[in-house]
N, CA, C and O atoms as a GROMACS GRO file, in nm:
protein
  336
    1MET      N    1   0.877  -2.073  -0.912
    1MET     CA    2   0.966  -1.884  -0.931
    1MET      C    3   1.071  -1.861  -1.028
    1MET      O    4   1.190  -1.863  -0.997
    2ALA      N    5   1.021  -1.835  -1.166
    2ALA     CA    6   1.143  -1.787  -1.265
    2ALA      C    7   1.253  -1.748  -1.229
    2ALA      O    8   1.265  -1.686  -1.124
    3THR      N    9   1.365  -1.778  -1.314
    3THR     CA   10   1.467  -1.680  -1.255
    3THR      C   11   1.478  -1.586  -1.410
    3THR      O   12   1.422  -1.616  -1.516
    4MET      N   13   1.566  -1.472  -1.385
    4MET     CA   14   1.582  -1.411  -1.473
    4MET      C   15   1.732  -1.320  -1.485
    4MET      O   16   1.747  -1.217  -1.419
    5ASN      N   17   1.802  -1.355  -1.544
    5ASN     CA   18   1.932  -1.244  -1.517
    5ASN      C   19   1.932  -1.095  -1.658
    5ASN      O   20   1.911  -1.072  -1.777
    6VAL      N   21   1.967  -1.038  -1.540
    6VAL     CA   22   1.965  -0.864  -1.615
    6VAL      C   23   2.132  -0.832  -1.522
    6VAL      O   24   2.183  -0.831  -1.410
    7SER      N   25   2.166  -0.804  -1.693
    7SER     CA   26   2.269  -0.701  -1.685
    7SER      C   27   2.237  -0.505  -1.623
    7SER      O   28   2.132  -0.442  -1.635
    8LEU      N   29   2.338  -0.470  -1.576
    8LEU     CA   30   2.334  -0.334  -1.518
    8LEU      C   31   2.421  -0.301  -1.549
    8LEU      O   32   2.510  -0.385  -1.560
    9PRO      N   33   2.456  -0.145  -1.587
    9PRO     CA   34   2.606  -0.053  -1.577
    9PRO      C   35   2.586  -0.031  -1.410
    9PRO      O   36   2.490  -0.028  -1.333
   10ASP      N   37   2.769  -0.014  -1.398
   10ASP     CA   38   2.801  -0.022  -1.267
   10ASP      C   39   2.720   0.088  -1.189
   10ASP      O   40   2.646   0.059  -1.095
   11PRO      N   41   2.734   0.173  -1.220
   11PRO     CA   42   2.588   0.229  -1.078
   11PRO      C   43   2.538   0.200  -1.090
   11PRO      O   44   2.492   0.205  -0.976
   12MET      N   45   2.432   0.122  -1.170
   12MET     CA   46   2.284   0.088  -1.158
   12MET      C   47   2.344  -0.046  -1.050
   12MET      O   48   2.275  -0.054  -0.949
   13LYS      N   49   2.406  -0.101  -1.054
   13LYS     CA   50   2.452  -0.225  -0.993
   13LYS      C   51   2.483  -0.175  -0.824
   13LYS      O   52   2.438  -0.225  -0.721
   14ALA      N   53   2.581  -0.052  -0.845
   14ALA     CA   54   2.600  -0.021  -0.700
   14ALA      C   55   2.483   0.077  -0.632
   14ALA      O   56   2.510   0.140  -0.530
   15TRP      N   57   2.411   0.081  -0.667
   15TRP     CA   58   2.228   0.186  -0.648
   15TRP      C   59   2.206   0.033  -0.572
   15TRP      O   60   2.217   0.023  -0.450
   16VAL      N   61   2.181  -0.060  -0.641
   16VAL     CA   62   2.103  -0.177  -0.553
   16VAL      C   63   2.161  -0.196  -0.446
   16VAL      O   64   2.120  -0.178  -0.331
   17GLU      N   65   2.321  -0.258  -0.509
   17GLU     CA   66   2.369  -0.340  -0.393
   17GLU      C   67   2.352  -0.255  -0.277
   17GLU      O   68   2.389  -0.306  -0.171
   18ALA      N   69   2.296  -0.115  -0.270
   18ALA     CA   70   2.323   0.012  -0.142
   18ALA      C   71   2.175  -0.001  -0.091
   18ALA      O   72   2.148   0.008   0.029
   19GLN      N   73   2.102  -0.017  -0.165
   19GLN     CA   74   1.954  -0.054  -0.116
   19GLN      C   75   1.908  -0.176  -0.034
   19GLN      O   76   1.810  -0.185   0.041
   20VAL      N   77   2.045  -0.305  -0.078
   20VAL     CA   78   2.054  -0.370   0.028
   20VAL      C   79   2.100  -0.382   0.101
   20VAL      O   80   2.059  -0.448   0.196
   21GLU      N   81   2.219  -0.318   0.093
   21GLU     CA   82   2.254  -0.329   0.226
   21GLU      C   83   2.236  -0.227   0.333
   21GLU      O   84   2.297  -0.226   0.439
   22GLY      N   85   2.124  -0.118   0.286
   22GLY     CA   86   2.062  -0.015   0.414
   22GLY      C   87   1.950  -0.076   0.467
   22GLY      O   88   1.857  -0.008   0.510
   23GLY      N   89   1.947  -0.240   0.471
   23GLY     CA   90   1.872  -0.301   0.546
   23GLY      C   91   1.724  -0.316   0.481
   23GLY      O   92   1.638  -0.396   0.519
   24GLN      N   93   1.715  -0.225   0.379
   24GLN     CA   94   1.523  -0.282   0.334
   24GLN      C   95   1.550  -0.362   0.277
   24GLN      O   96   1.446  -0.418   0.310
   25TYR      N   97   1.608  -0.453   0.196
   25TYR     CA   98   1.584  -0.568   0.085
   25TYR      C   99   1.663  -0.658   0.135
   25TYR      O  100   1.770  -0.628   0.186
   26GLY      N  101   1.610  -0.807   0.127
   26GLY     CA  102   1.719  -0.898   0.234
   26GLY      C  103   1.807  -0.948   0.068
   26GLY      O  104   1.892  -1.032   0.098
   27ASN      N  105   1.808  -0.926  -0.058
   27ASN     CA  106   1.860  -0.878  -0.150
   27ASN      C  107   1.797  -0.798  -0.268
   27ASN      O  108   1.695  -0.730  -0.285
   28ALA      N  109   1.913  -0.840  -0.348
   28ALA     CA  110   1.871  -0.729  -0.496
   28ALA      C  111   1.722  -0.770  -0.538
   28ALA      O  112   1.628  -0.696  -0.509
   29SER      N  113   1.701  -0.914  -0.623
   29SER     CA  114   1.571  -0.994  -0.631
   29SER      C  115   1.458  -0.911  -0.537
   29SER      O  116   1.383  -0.846  -0.609
   30ASP      N  117   1.430  -0.898  -0.405
   30ASP     CA  118   1.360  -0.796  -0.347
   30ASP      C  119   1.356  -0.640  -0.387
   30ASP      O  120   1.270  -0.560  -0.350
   31TYR      N  121   1.462  -0.614  -0.468
   31TYR     CA  122   1.425  -0.521  -0.442
   31TYR      C  123   1.386  -0.513  -0.597
   31TYR      O  124   1.286  -0.443  -0.615
   32VAL      N  125   1.440  -0.566  -0.709
   32VAL     CA  126   1.346  -0.539  -0.797
   32VAL      C  127   1.203  -0.547  -0.792
   32VAL      O  128   1.119  -0.462  -0.820
   33ARG      N  129   1.186  -0.695  -0.742
   33ARG     CA  130   1.053  -0.712  -0.717
   33ARG      C  131   0.959  -0.615  -0.642
   33ARG      O  132   0.838  -0.610  -0.664
   34ASP      N  133   1.006  -0.561  -0.578
   34ASP     CA  134   0.958  -0.434  -0.522
   34ASP      C  135   0.927  -0.285  -0.635
   34ASP      O  136   0.836  -0.202  -0.635
   35LEU      N  137   1.014  -0.298  -0.697
   35LEU     CA  138   1.036  -0.206  -0.817
   35LEU      C  139   0.909  -0.192  -0.929
   35LEU      O  140   0.838  -0.097  -0.962
   36ILE      N  141   0.916  -0.356  -0.975
   36ILE     CA  142   0.839  -0.391  -1.022
   36ILE      C  143   0.680  -0.420  -0.942
   36ILE      O  144   0.592  -0.433  -1.027
   37ARG      N  145   0.654  -0.426  -0.866
   37ARG     CA  146   0.543  -0.377  -0.764
   37ARG      C  147   0.434  -0.265  -0.782
   37ARG      O  148   0.315  -0.257  -0.813
   38ARG      N  149   0.557  -0.169  -0.740
   38ARG     CA  150   0.565  -0.012  -0.770
   38ARG      C  151   0.485   0.048  -0.894
   38ARG      O  152   0.380   0.112  -0.899
   39ASP      N  153   0.590  -0.007  -1.011
   39ASP     CA  154   0.548   0.015  -1.130
   39ASP      C  155   0.404  -0.028  -1.151
   39ASP      O  156   0.326   0.060  -1.184
   40GLN      N  157   0.350  -0.178  -1.133
   40GLN     CA  158   0.242  -0.257  -1.190
   40GLN      C  159   0.070  -0.129  -1.106
   40GLN      O  160  -0.043  -0.095  -1.141
   41GLN      N  161   0.156  -0.111  -1.002
   41GLN     CA  162   0.107  -0.001  -0.918
   41GLN      C  163  -0.009   0.113  -0.962
   41GLN      O  164  -0.129   0.135  -0.954
   42ALA      N  165   0.126   0.171  -1.017
   42ALA     CA  166   0.128   0.327  -1.097
   42ALA      C  167   0.086   0.353  -1.198
   42ALA      O  168   0.006   0.444  -1.214
   43ARG      N  169   0.142   0.260  -1.315
   43ARG     CA  170   0.024   0.220  -1.406
   43ARG      C  171  -0.133   0.182  -1.387
   43ARG      O  172  -0.217   0.260  -1.433
   44GLY      N  173  -0.164   0.089  -1.335
   44GLY     CA  174  -0.273   0.069  -1.258
   44GLY      C  175  -0.378   0.196  -1.253
   44GLY      O  176  -0.492   0.215  -1.295
   45GLN      N  177  -0.270   0.280  -1.172
   45GLN     CA  178  -0.384   0.442  -1.129
   45GLN      C  179  -0.348   0.536  -1.245
   45GLN      O  180  -0.390   0.651  -1.235
   46ILE      N  181  -0.265   0.499  -1.371
   46ILE     CA  182  -0.238   0.589  -1.438
   46ILE      C  183  -0.358   0.586  -1.544
   46ILE      O  184  -0.414   0.686  -1.589
   47LYS      N  185  -0.398   0.400  -1.588
   47LYS     CA  186  -0.492   0.380  -1.634
   47LYS      C  187  -0.651   0.383  -1.601
   47LYS      O  188  -0.746   0.382  -1.680
   48ALA      N  189  -0.651   0.385  -1.461
   48ALA     CA  190  -0.823   0.431  -1.390
   48ALA      C  191  -0.790   0.609  -1.442
   48ALA      O  192  -0.879   0.651  -1.515
   49LEU      N  193  -0.717   0.675  -1.423
   49LEU     CA  194  -0.735   0.782  -1.424
   49LEU      C  195  -0.761   0.879  -1.566
   49LEU      O  196  -0.801   0.990  -1.598
   50GLN      N  197  -0.702   0.737  -1.630
   50GLN     CA  198  -0.702   0.758  -1.805
   50GLN      C  199  -0.842   0.743  -1.831
   50GLN      O  200  -0.890   0.823  -1.911
   51GLU      N  201  -0.926   0.649  -1.775
   51GLU     CA  202  -1.039   0.615  -1.788
   51GLU      C  203  -1.097   0.718  -1.775
   51GLU      O  204  -1.144   0.794  -1.860
   52ALA      N  205  -1.095   0.728  -1.605
   52ALA     CA  206  -1.190   0.832  -1.608
   52ALA      C  207  -1.209   0.967  -1.693
   52ALA      O  208  -1.316   1.017  -1.730
   53ILE      N  209  -1.042   1.027  -1.721
   53ILE     CA  210  -1.083   1.165  -1.839
   53ILE      C  211  -1.113   1.104  -1.974
   53ILE      O  212  -1.148   1.192  -2.053
   54SER      N  213  -1.112   1.008  -2.016
   54SER     CA  214  -1.189   0.981  -2.136
   54SER      C  215  -1.404   0.942  -2.117
   54SER      O  216  -1.491   0.955  -2.203
   55GLN      N  217  -1.419   0.889  -1.955
   55GLN     CA  218  -1.530   0.936  -1.913
   55GLN      C  219  -1.614   1.036  -1.952
   55GLN      O  220  -1.714   1.024  -2.022
   56GLY      N  221  -1.549   1.180  -1.882
   56GLY     CA  222  -1.551   1.277  -1.860
   56GLY      C  223  -1.568   1.395  -1.961
   56GLY      O  224  -1.632   1.500  -1.958
   57LEU      N  225  -1.476   1.332  -2.057
   57LEU     CA  226  -1.486   1.404  -2.194
   57LEU      C  227  -1.625   1.385  -2.272
   57LEU      O  228  -1.716   1.463  -2.302
   58GLU      N  229  -1.594   1.193  -2.298
   58GLU     CA  230  -1.755   1.175  -2.361
   58GLU      C  231  -1.856   1.246  -2.321
   58GLU      O  232  -1.922   1.306  -2.406
   59SER      N  233  -1.893   1.253  -2.174
   59SER     CA  234  -2.039   1.283  -2.110
   59SER      C  235  -2.089   1.405  -2.146
   59SER      O  236  -2.197   1.450  -2.107
   60GLY      N  237  -2.001   1.465  -2.229
   60GLY     CA  238  -2.020   1.612  -2.313
   60GLY      C  239  -2.014   1.758  -2.154
   60GLY      O  240  -1.980   1.775  -2.037
   61ILE      N  241  -2.066   1.812  -2.252
   61ILE     CA  242  -2.069   1.995  -2.152
   61ILE      C  243  -2.175   1.958  -2.069
   61ILE      O  244  -2.271   1.893  -2.112
   62SER      N  245  -2.163   2.001  -1.936
   62SER     CA  246  -2.258   1.971  -1.813
   62SER      C  247  -2.330   2.141  -1.850
   62SER      O  248  -2.288   2.236  -1.916
   63ASP      N  249  -2.446   2.120  -1.776
   63ASP     CA  250  -2.532   2.236  -1.795
   63ASP      C  251  -2.503   2.327  -1.603
   63ASP      O  252  -2.507   2.443  -1.561
   64ARG      N  253  -2.476   2.196  -1.543
   64ARG     CA  254  -2.443   2.250  -1.370
   64ARG      C  255  -2.342   2.371  -1.391
   64ARG      O  256  -2.266   2.374  -1.488
   65THR      N  257  -2.348   2.483  -1.281
   65THR     CA  258  -2.279   2.579  -1.274
   65THR      C  259  -2.120   2.478  -1.202
   65THR      O  260  -2.111   2.355  -1.206
   66MET      N  261  -2.017   2.571  -1.144
   66MET     CA  262  -1.871   2.528  -1.128
   66MET      C  263  -1.957   2.528  -0.954
   66MET      O  264  -1.918   2.439  -0.877
   67LYS      N  265  -2.036   2.599  -0.916
   67LYS     CA  266  -2.073   2.635  -0.761
   67LYS      C  267  -2.113   2.506  -0.705
   67LYS      O  268  -2.084   2.470  -0.591
   68ASP      N  269  -2.208   2.414  -0.823
   68ASP     CA  270  -2.296   2.320  -0.808
   68ASP      C  271  -2.265   2.199  -0.824
   68ASP      O  272  -2.331   2.109  -0.773
   69ILE      N  273  -2.154   2.178  -0.900
   69ILE     CA  274  -2.062   2.075  -0.894
   69ILE      C  275  -1.928   2.084  -0.762
   69ILE      O  276  -1.852   1.990  -0.738
   70LEU      N  277  -1.926   2.162  -0.721
   70LEU     CA  278  -1.797   2.170  -0.617
   70LEU      C  279  -1.904   2.135  -0.441
   70LEU      O  280  -1.865   2.091  -0.333
   71LYS      N  281  -2.034   2.179  -0.484
   71LYS     CA  282  -2.081   2.159  -0.383
   71LYS      C  283  -2.122   2.020  -0.358
   71LYS      O  284  -2.134   1.979  -0.242
   72GLU      N  285  -2.152   1.921  -0.493
   72GLU     CA  286  -2.154   1.810  -0.444
   72GLU      C  287  -2.073   1.755  -0.421
   72GLU      O  288  -2.090   1.663  -0.340
   73ALA      N  289  -1.941   1.776  -0.474
   73ALA     CA  290  -1.828   1.736  -0.456
   73ALA      C  291  -1.791   1.717  -0.286
   73ALA      O  292  -1.783   1.615  -0.218
   74ARG      N  293  -1.771   1.860  -0.251
   74ARG     CA  294  -1.801   1.832  -0.084
   74ARG      C  295  -1.851   1.766  -0.034
   74ARG      O  296  -1.789   1.709   0.056
   75SER      N  297  -2.021   1.724  -0.063
   75SER     CA  298  -2.113   1.705   0.004
   75SER      C  299  -2.057   1.520   0.017
   75SER      O  300  -2.048   1.449   0.118
   76LYS      N  301  -2.025   1.484  -0.148
   76LYS     CA  302  -1.948   1.355  -0.160
   76LYS      C  303  -1.817   1.328  -0.031
   76LYS      O  304  -1.804   1.219   0.024
   77ALA      N  305  -1.721   1.459   0.006
   77ALA     CA  306  -1.650   1.355   0.027
   77ALA      C  307  -1.661   1.396   0.208
   77ALA      O  308  -1.584   1.335   0.282
   78LYS      N  309  -1.726   1.465   0.248
   78LYS     CA  310  -1.774   1.469   0.392
   78LYS      C  311  -1.859   1.331   0.413
   78LYS      O  312  -1.844   1.267   0.517
   79ALA      N  313  -1.937   1.294   0.324
   79ALA     CA  314  -2.016   1.152   0.391
   79ALA      C  315  -1.902   1.044   0.333
   79ALA      O  316  -1.897   0.934   0.388
   80ALA      N  317  -1.832   1.066   0.248
   80ALA     CA  318  -1.740   0.972   0.313
   80ALA      C  319  -1.628   0.968   0.350
   80ALA      O  320  -1.539   0.890   0.314
   81LYS      N  321  -1.622   1.080   0.448
   81LYS     CA  322  -1.487   1.103   0.588
   81LYS      C  323  -1.561   1.039   0.676
   81LYS      O  324  -1.506   0.960   0.752
   82HIS      N  325  -1.721   1.064   0.685
   82HIS     CA  326  -1.816   0.985   0.812
   82HIS      C  327  -1.836   0.848   0.788
   82HIS      O  328  -1.878   0.784   0.884
   83ALA      N  329  -1.818   0.797   0.699
   83ALA     CA  330  -1.859   0.672   0.657
   83ALA      C  331  -1.736   0.544   0.742
   83ALA      O  332  -1.739   0.430   0.787
   84LEU      N  333  -1.646   0.648   0.726
   84LEU     CA  334  -1.486   0.571   0.785
   84LEU      C  335  -1.535   0.541   0.960
   84LEU      O  336  -1.456   0.489   1.038
   0.00000   0.00000   0.00000
């Protein structure tokens, strides 16, 4: 595992130390790694959403009514729920 030194303003350092003292993290490195993992996950979700939006925009205007679209979405949601 590589080592990286990071400089923090005093209030941020105190925040990190408080998170460790709270018992949720073993040390400051655990806390920072958790923040990075969460950021990676969030960015992945944002990327997926952006791709879905682009696909939707590129697909053009639908000839279906809003009622038809909602009916299909509800049907898919119900099927997914029963699949669990």
